C-alpha positions, 0 to 999 in steps of 0.5 A, a space after each residue: 500500500 501507499 503512504 499517501 493519504 487515503 480518500 473515500 468515494 461512495 457510488 451507487 451502481 445497479 446491483 447486477 454490476 457490483 461484482 464487475 465494478 469490484 473486480 475492475 478496481 481490485 485489478 489495480 493492485 494496492 491502489 483501491 479498496 472496494 466494499 459493498 456498503 449496503 447489501 442488495 442496494 448497489 452502494 459501494 465504498 471505494 478507498 483510494 490514495 489521493 494521488 489516484 483520484 484521476 484514475 478513479 474518475 476515469 474508471 467511473 466515467 468508463 462505467 458510466 458509458 456502460 451503465 448508470 453510476 451515481 457518485 454519492 459522496 467524496 470524503 477525506 480519509 477512510 470514511 466508513 471503514 469501521 462500518 464495513 469492517 467492524 471490530 
C-alpha cells in the first residue's frame, strides 16, 4: 500500500454490476479498496490514495458509458471503514 493519504468515494451502481465494478478496481493492485456498503442496494465504498483520484474518475466515467453510476459522496480519509469492517 501507499503512504499517501487515503480518500473515500461512495457510488451507487445497479446491483447486477457490483461484482464487475469490484473486480475492475481490485485489478489495480494496492491502489483501491472496494466494499459493498449496503447489501442488495448497489452502494459501494471505494478507498483510494489521493494521488489516484484521476484514475478513479476515469474508471467511473468508463462505467458510466456502460451503465448508470451515481457518485454519492467524496470524503477525506477512510470514511466508513469501521462500518464495513467492524471490530
